[in-house]
NUSE-26717 format. One record per residue: residue number from 1; residue in three letters; x, y negated, z negated of N, C-alpha, C in turn. Coordinates in steps of 0.001 Angstrom, whole numbers. Layout:
N
<atom NUM; "ALA"; <X; Y; Z>; <X; Y; Z>; <X; Y; Z>>;
...
END
This chain:
154
<atom 1; "UNK"; <-24393; 53833; 16527>; <-24241; 52652; 16021>; <-22652; 52285; 15807>>;
<atom 2; "UNK"; <-22276; 50892; 16072>; <-20943; 50782; 16284>; <-20835; 50172; 14830>>;
<atom 3; "UNK"; <-19618; 50587; 14202>; <-19470; 50250; 12663>; <-18139; 49027; 13085>>;
<atom 4; "UNK"; <-18222; 47908; 12258>; <-17257; 46969; 12412>; <-16618; 46913; 10984>>;
<atom 5; "UNK"; <-15386; 46780; 11229>; <-14451; 46726; 9884>; <-14920; 45509; 9131>>;
<atom 6; "UNK"; <-15078; 45580; 8003>; <-15368; 44254; 6952>; <-14463; 43957; 5976>>;
<atom 7; "UNK"; <-14204; 42797; 5714>; <-13376; 42300; 4690>; <-13946; 42507; 3424>>;
<atom 8; "UNK"; <-13209; 42104; 2410>; <-13774; 42054; 878>; <-15092; 41247; 550>>;
<atom 9; "UNK"; <-15211; 40340; 1581>; <-16706; 39697; 1380>; <-17835; 40156; 2375>>;
<atom 10; "UNK"; <-17497; 41275; 2969>; <-18420; 42251; 3829>; <-18951; 41306; 5077>>;
<atom 11; "UNK"; <-17700; 40520; 5578>; <-17694; 40023; 6724>; <-16999; 40710; 7752>>;
<atom 12; "UNK"; <-17594; 40648; 9061>; <-17076; 41474; 10127>; <-16176; 40274; 11064>>;
<atom 13; "UNK"; <-15408; 40871; 11810>; <-14430; 39943; 12728>; <-15189; 39036; 13528>>;
<atom 14; "UNK"; <-16363; 39719; 14302>; <-17418; 39058; 15196>; <-18551; 38402; 14315>>;
<atom 15; "UNK"; <-18421; 38069; 13126>; <-19644; 37243; 12733>; <-19485; 35805; 12783>>;
<atom 16; "UNK"; <-20510; 35105; 12968>; <-20667; 33683; 13208>; <-20730; 32917; 12009>>;
<atom 17; "UNK"; <-20040; 31717; 11978>; <-20095; 30854; 10908>; <-20763; 29556; 11152>>;
<atom 18; "UNK"; <-21406; 28926; 10247>; <-22035; 27679; 10500>; <-21136; 26658; 10263>>;
<atom 19; "UNK"; <-21125; 25387; 10866>; <-20243; 24459; 10468>; <-19911; 24185; 9031>>;
<atom 20; "UNK"; <-21089; 24076; 8296>; <-20876; 23997; 6905>; <-20094; 25060; 6038>>;
<atom 21; "UNK"; <-20042; 26354; 6524>; <-19357; 27469; 5959>; <-17968; 27460; 6528>>;
<atom 22; "UNK"; <-17712; 26833; 7864>; <-16310; 26616; 8200>; <-15678; 25552; 7341>>;
<atom 23; "UNK"; <-16331; 24405; 7027>; <-16035; 23245; 6232>; <-15660; 23926; 4611>>;
<atom 24; "UNK"; <-16652; 24656; 4095>; <-16282; 25219; 2732>; <-15171; 26098; 2771>>;
<atom 25; "UNK"; <-14928; 26913; 3727>; <-13754; 27813; 3795>; <-12388; 27282; 4031>>;
<atom 26; "UNK"; <-12427; 26112; 4867>; <-11221; 25673; 5184>; <-10792; 24329; 4418>>;
<atom 27; "UNK"; <-11929; 23677; 3730>; <-11600; 22488; 3172>; <-11546; 21330; 3917>>;
<atom 28; "UNK"; <-11851; 21441; 5406>; <-12160; 20331; 6481>; <-13374; 19878; 6406>>;
<atom 29; "UNK"; <-13617; 18515; 6259>; <-14855; 17721; 6415>; <-15579; 18188; 7719>>;
<atom 30; "UNK"; <-16792; 18340; 7656>; <-17598; 18548; 8897>; <-17381; 17520; 10026>>;
<atom 31; "UNK"; <-17208; 16240; 9779>; <-16807; 15253; 10628>; <-15719; 15481; 11339>>;
<atom 32; "UNK"; <-14534; 16059; 10488>; <-13362; 16161; 11201>; <-13481; 17504; 12207>>;
<atom 33; "UNK"; <-14277; 18449; 11761>; <-14408; 19597; 12736>; <-15047; 19313; 13935>>;
<atom 34; "UNK"; <-16204; 18415; 13965>; <-16735; 17860; 15275>; <-15717; 17116; 16056>>;
<atom 35; "UNK"; <-14963; 16388; 15299>; <-13735; 15588; 16087>; <-12925; 16806; 16757>>;
<atom 36; "UNK"; <-12320; 17599; 15945>; <-11342; 18448; 16516>; <-12054; 19335; 17662>>;
<atom 37; "UNK"; <-13393; 19532; 17551>; <-14122; 20205; 18640>; <-14127; 19491; 19947>>;
<atom 38; "UNK"; <-14410; 17939; 19666>; <-14414; 17050; 20734>; <-13049; 17044; 21499>>;
<atom 39; "UNK"; <-11936; 17180; 20850>; <-10688; 17337; 21320>; <-10098; 18427; 22003>>;
<atom 40; "UNK"; <-11120; 19363; 21762>; <-10721; 20704; 22478>; <-9793; 21695; 21631>>;
<atom 41; "UNK"; <-9686; 21281; 20193>; <-8875; 22055; 19413>; <-9764; 23510; 19022>>;
<atom 42; "UNK"; <-10673; 23184; 18672>; <-11636; 24389; 18322>; <-13021; 24381; 19112>>;
<atom 43; "UNK"; <-13847; 25465; 18994>; <-14641; 25430; 19961>; <-16095; 26118; 18979>>;
<atom 44; "UNK"; <-17245; 25958; 19304>; <-18359; 26498; 18929>; <-19509; 26906; 19814>>;
<atom 45; "UNK"; <-20459; 27338; 19670>; <-21602; 27587; 20386>; <-22945; 27309; 19695>>;
<atom 46; "UNK"; <-23932; 27047; 20526>; <-24982; 26579; 19947>; <-26153; 27598; 19870>>;
<atom 47; "UNK"; <-26588; 27745; 18565>; <-27697; 28991; 18338>; <-29063; 28423; 18802>>;
<atom 48; "UNK"; <-30005; 29277; 18571>; <-31358; 28822; 19074>; <-31954; 27647; 18634>>;
<atom 49; "UNK"; <-31562; 27328; 17304>; <-31980; 25899; 16828>; <-31042; 24832; 17025>>;
<atom 50; "UNK"; <-29994; 25202; 18094>; <-29129; 24112; 18494>; <-28088; 23650; 17477>>;
<atom 51; "UNK"; <-27780; 24648; 16561>; <-26821; 24303; 15492>; <-25379; 25029; 16009>>;
<atom 52; "UNK"; <-24414; 24278; 15620>; <-23243; 24691; 15825>; <-22834; 26020; 15186>>;
<atom 53; "UNK"; <-22284; 27171; 15839>; <-21763; 28396; 15043>; <-20536; 28554; 15611>>;
<atom 54; "UNK"; <-19495; 28931; 14814>; <-18229; 29137; 15091>; <-17909; 30599; 14859>>;
<atom 55; "UNK"; <-17167; 31066; 15870>; <-16515; 32577; 15802>; <-15240; 32509; 14472>>;
<atom 56; "UNK"; <-15362; 33695; 13543>; <-14511; 33778; 12640>; <-13121; 33455; 12826>>;
<atom 57; "UNK"; <-12740; 33967; 13975>; <-11263; 33612; 14384>; <-10823; 31968; 14608>>;
<atom 58; "UNK"; <-11890; 31357; 14759>; <-11761; 29873; 14632>; <-11183; 29150; 13306>>;
<atom 59; "UNK"; <-11283; 30116; 12266>; <-10799; 29569; 10954>; <-9214; 29458; 10891>>;
<atom 60; "UNK"; <-8776; 30301; 11637>; <-7262; 30187; 11868>; <-6927; 28908; 12654>>;
<atom 61; "UNK"; <-7454; 28605; 13527>; <-7319; 27365; 14476>; <-7285; 26151; 13528>>;
<atom 62; "UNK"; <-8423; 26186; 12634>; <-8790; 24974; 11831>; <-7671; 25032; 10751>>;
<atom 63; "UNK"; <-7329; 26041; 10144>; <-5958; 26096; 9394>; <-4766; 25607; 9933>>;
<atom 64; "UNK"; <-4480; 26103; 11135>; <-3140; 25518; 11680>; <-3224; 23882; 12140>>;
<atom 65; "UNK"; <-4581; 23489; 12483>; <-4638; 22251; 12587>; <-4400; 21281; 11523>>;
<atom 66; "UNK"; <-4932; 21874; 10206>; <-4787; 21315; 9049>; <-3212; 21091; 8460>>;
<atom 67; "UNK"; <-2782; 22095; 8802>; <-1138; 22253; 8628>; <-435; 21086; 9320>>;
<atom 68; "UNK"; <-738; 21138; 10650>; <-245; 20074; 11524>; <-395; 18651; 11017>>;
<atom 69; "UNK"; <-1762; 18495; 10801>; <-2134; 17138; 10248>; <-1278; 16970; 9003>>;
<atom 70; "UNK"; <-1139; 17918; 8087>; <-341; 17419; 6674>; <1052; 16946; 7034>>;
<atom 71; "UNK"; <1794; 17769; 7875>; <3198; 17634; 8225>; <3275; 16508; 9354>>;
<atom 72; "UNK"; <2034; 15845; 9891>; <2417; 14715; 10741>; <2430; 14811; 12024>>;
<atom 73; "UNK"; <2093; 16008; 12593>; <2061; 16329; 14006>; <978; 15863; 14695>>;
<atom 74; "UNK"; <1119; 15046; 15801>; <-149; 14289; 16308>; <-937; 15447; 16975>>;
<atom 75; "UNK"; <-2312; 15206; 16898>; <-3426; 16170; 17405>; <-3106; 16294; 19053>>;
<atom 76; "UNK"; <-2327; 15329; 19819>; <-2269; 15581; 21100>; <-1287; 16813; 21299>>;
<atom 77; "UNK"; <-115; 16486; 20440>; <1067; 17746; 20477>; <223; 19003; 20034>>;
<atom 78; "UNK"; <-517; 19145; 19178>; <-966; 20311; 18696>; <-2059; 20848; 20183>>;
<atom 79; "UNK"; <-2584; 20013; 20735>; <-3554; 20423; 21920>; <-2572; 21150; 23100>>;
<atom 80; "UNK"; <-1380; 20391; 23206>; <-523; 21011; 24137>; <38; 22310; 23657>>;
<atom 81; "UNK"; <245; 22482; 22390>; <689; 23870; 21807>; <-359; 24876; 22068>>;
<atom 82; "UNK"; <-1671; 24337; 21885>; <-2713; 25539; 21820>; <-3347; 25695; 23129>>;
<atom 83; "UNK"; <-2838; 24989; 24201>; <-3304; 24900; 25759>; <-3352; 26180; 26088>>;
<atom 84; "UNK"; <-2629; 27114; 26037>; <-2901; 28743; 26465>; <-3425; 29696; 25402>>;
<atom 85; "UNK"; <-3942; 29185; 24257>; <-4404; 29977; 23391>; <-6154; 29996; 23417>>;
<atom 86; "UNK"; <-6644; 30982; 24018>; <-8006; 31270; 24390>; <-8851; 30532; 23106>>;
<atom 87; "UNK"; <-10109; 29976; 23420>; <-11050; 29576; 22395>; <-12265; 30347; 22400>>;
<atom 88; "UNK"; <-12460; 31275; 23309>; <-13536; 32101; 23459>; <-13324; 33445; 22947>>;
<atom 89; "UNK"; <-12357; 33821; 22416>; <-11930; 35042; 21945>; <-10761; 35156; 20851>>;
<atom 90; "UNK"; <-10857; 35996; 20026>; <-9488; 35887; 19044>; <-8253; 36112; 20135>>;
<atom 91; "UNK"; <-7368; 35107; 19739>; <-6118; 35299; 20412>; <-5217; 36659; 20165>>;
<atom 92; "UNK"; <-4490; 36864; 21263>; <-3757; 37876; 21056>; <-2336; 37513; 20164>>;
<atom 93; "UNK"; <-1547; 38539; 19782>; <-308; 38135; 19250>; <682; 37341; 20073>>;
<atom 94; "UNK"; <767; 37736; 21264>; <1451; 37309; 22484>; <957; 35632; 22573>>;
<atom 95; "UNK"; <-322; 35640; 22304>; <-735; 34182; 22646>; <-395; 33256; 21472>>;
<atom 96; "UNK"; <-242; 33680; 20389>; <133; 32983; 19353>; <1717; 32640; 19416>>;
<atom 97; "UNK"; <2324; 33679; 19990>; <3605; 33466; 19983>; <3986; 32390; 21118>>;
<atom 98; "UNK"; <3488; 32286; 22398>; <3524; 31315; 23288>; <3387; 29981; 22646>>;
<atom 99; "UNK"; <2339; 29862; 21775>; <1848; 28681; 21183>; <3038; 28193; 19935>>;
<atom 100; "UNK"; <3303; 29271; 19312>; <4291; 29041; 18468>; <5779; 28576; 19127>>;
<atom 101; "UNK"; <5952; 28895; 20428>; <7444; 28354; 20925>; <7015; 26862; 21262>>;
<atom 102; "UNK"; <5940; 26706; 21920>; <5768; 25133; 22221>; <5919; 24129; 21045>>;
<atom 103; "UNK"; <5182; 24882; 19922>; <5036; 23807; 18569>; <6560; 23818; 18201>>;
<atom 104; "UNK"; <7415; 24849; 18149>; <8888; 24701; 17696>; <9579; 23884; 18315>>;
<atom 105; "UNK"; <9521; 24029; 19800>; <10023; 22841; 20554>; <9730; 21489; 20148>>;
<atom 106; "UNK"; <8332; 21302; 19914>; <7949; 19957; 19730>; <8724; 19608; 18001>>;
<atom 107; "UNK"; <8535; 20397; 17314>; <9168; 19917; 15855>; <10648; 19955; 15983>>;
<atom 108; "UNK"; <11441; 20657; 16858>; <12976; 20318; 16952>; <13201; 19089; 17805>>;
<atom 109; "UNK"; <12272; 18469; 18537>; <12452; 17067; 19184>; <12417; 16192; 17810>>;
<atom 110; "UNK"; <11217; 16377; 17172>; <10838; 15490; 16101>; <11994; 15547; 15219>>;
<atom 111; "UNK"; <12650; 16598; 14780>; <13494; 16563; 13872>; <14884; 15803; 14357>>;
<atom 112; "UNK"; <15247; 15961; 15713>; <16265; 15287; 16156>; <16122; 13615; 16146>>;
<atom 113; "UNK"; <14755; 13276; 16538>; <14429; 11939; 16315>; <14641; 11403; 14955>>;
<atom 114; "UNK"; <14301; 12113; 13955>; <14332; 11676; 12626>; <15804; 11612; 12314>>;
<atom 115; "UNK"; <16801; 12636; 12725>; <18098; 12611; 12355>; <18794; 11419; 13213>>;
<atom 116; "UNK"; <18461; 10961; 14435>; <18947; 9856; 14906>; <18496; 8595; 14034>>;
<atom 117; "UNK"; <17324; 8497; 13631>; <16819; 7366; 12899>; <17484; 7243; 11575>>;
<atom 118; "UNK"; <17838; 8358; 11204>; <18517; 8449; 9672>; <19905; 7960; 10002>>;
<atom 119; "UNK"; <20459; 8430; 11008>; <22054; 7621; 11486>; <21855; 6364; 11574>>;
<atom 120; "UNK"; <20928; 5875; 12457>; <21045; 4299; 12758>; <20472; 3372; 11212>>;
<atom 121; "UNK"; <19912; 4091; 10526>; <19294; 3422; 9212>; <20516; 3365; 8179>>;
<atom 122; "UNK"; <21337; 4549; 7999>; <22558; 4428; 7137>; <23551; 3426; 7768>>;
<atom 123; "UNK"; <23489; 3214; 8988>; <24499; 2373; 9476>; <24150; 1025; 9332>>;
<atom 124; "UNK"; <22744; 775; 9392>; <22178; -623; 9285>; <22309; -1077; 7763>>;
<atom 125; "UNK"; <22021; -33; 6849>; <21909; -357; 5482>; <23531; -658; 5049>>;
<atom 126; "UNK"; <24551; 65; 5625>; <25818; -193; 5444>; <26329; -1560; 5912>>;
<atom 127; "UNK"; <25836; -1863; 7032>; <26305; -3123; 7688>; <25966; -4297; 6856>>;
<atom 128; "UNK"; <24482; -4289; 6196>; <24211; -5584; 5467>; <23838; -6858; 6175>>;
<atom 129; "UNK"; <23947; -6756; 7564>; <23709; -8205; 8245>; <22409; -8693; 8171>>;
<atom 130; "UNK"; <21245; -7982; 8280>; <20163; -8429; 8146>; <19565; -9325; 9197>>;
<atom 131; "UNK"; <20391; -9305; 10168>; <20146; -10140; 11130>; <18952; -9644; 12370>>;
<atom 132; "UNK"; <17986; -10343; 12576>; <17066; -10078; 13596>; <17567; -10350; 14878>>;
<atom 133; "UNK"; <18587; -11223; 15025>; <19146; -11570; 16274>; <19945; -10381; 16611>>;
<atom 134; "UNK"; <20570; -9711; 15784>; <22099; -9052; 16072>; <21506; -7451; 15880>>;
<atom 135; "UNK"; <20509; -7290; 15023>; <20156; -5720; 14784>; <19187; -5069; 15661>>;
<atom 136; "UNK"; <19785; -4182; 16696>; <18894; -3466; 17471>; <18139; -2483; 16734>>;
<atom 137; "UNK"; <18234; -2253; 15556>; <17426; -1187; 14824>; <16000; -1983; 14408>>;
<atom 138; "UNK"; <16135; -3344; 13927>; <15023; -4083; 13439>; <14346; -4801; 14560>>;
<atom 139; "UNK"; <15006; -4941; 15493>; <14295; -5767; 16890>; <14834; -5187; 18078>>;
<atom 140; "UNK"; <14548; -3889; 18223>; <14724; -3124; 19523>; <14295; -3654; 20748>>;
<atom 141; "UNK"; <15062; -3847; 21746>; <14478; -4314; 23032>; <13931; -5581; 23066>>;
<atom 142; "UNK"; <14595; -6622; 22245>; <14304; -8020; 22187>; <14861; -8532; 23618>>;
<atom 143; "UNK"; <13871; -8768; 24574>; <14242; -9337; 25838>; <14249; -10855; 25988>>;
<atom 144; "UNK"; <13727; -11329; 24844>; <13886; -12856; 24846>; <14918; -13303; 23992>>;
<atom 145; "UNK"; <15807; -12449; 23438>; <16641; -13038; 22546>; <17800; -13811; 23480>>;
<atom 146; "UNK"; <18089; -13400; 24830>; <19139; -13808; 25600>; <18654; -15393; 25802>>;
<atom 147; "UNK"; <17266; -15915; 25600>; <17078; -17331; 25966>; <17276; -17994; 24513>>;
<atom 148; "UNK"; <17984; -17210; 23675>; <18285; -18267; 22144>; <17321; -17902; 21208>>;
<atom 149; "UNK"; <17844; -18333; 19899>; <17037; -18004; 18777>; <15732; -18988; 18663>>;
<atom 150; "UNK"; <14700; -18478; 17853>; <13391; -19216; 17705>; <12282; -18677; 18588>>;
<atom 151; "UNK"; <11192; -19409; 18351>; <9883; -18836; 19295>; <10227; -19285; 20696>>;
<atom 152; "UNK"; <9704; -18225; 21648>; <10027; -18491; 23171>; <8518; -18550; 23738>>;
<atom 153; "UNK"; <7578; -18014; 23013>; <6286; -17876; 23596>; <5276; -18862; 22746>>;
<atom 154; "UNK"; <4740; -19713; 23344>; <3691; -20195; 22616>; <2079; -20160; 23060>>;
END
């Protein structure tokens, strides 16, 4: 008989969890779990009663999705970061490291974009012009401005 290491709750790493158990353990709504599965962020298998069952290692993925959502990372970015992390088995340390590098690069790009926006806003606030005609920050890419002020499309 093979013995599995069990945690303090008596659960083994290869135990399967219902969608309600995953929801209770992670604080994520059942509907959100279904949505994450639809996006390919998490995966389940169906039991003989056609109910979803999640491997325990999916709890970590759900937790990371929750963190990403809380800090404003789009789910599509998370999909890209998780692309090389397997859904069908517990990911290796190297797999999480690869995902971490992708995520870190995305976060760095977001940080730089925020810093650029901060610099533009600081200049705009200091300018005080409040002109929709002249302000590239308030009205970026205004292709109709060269035709003059006022409405151009009816």
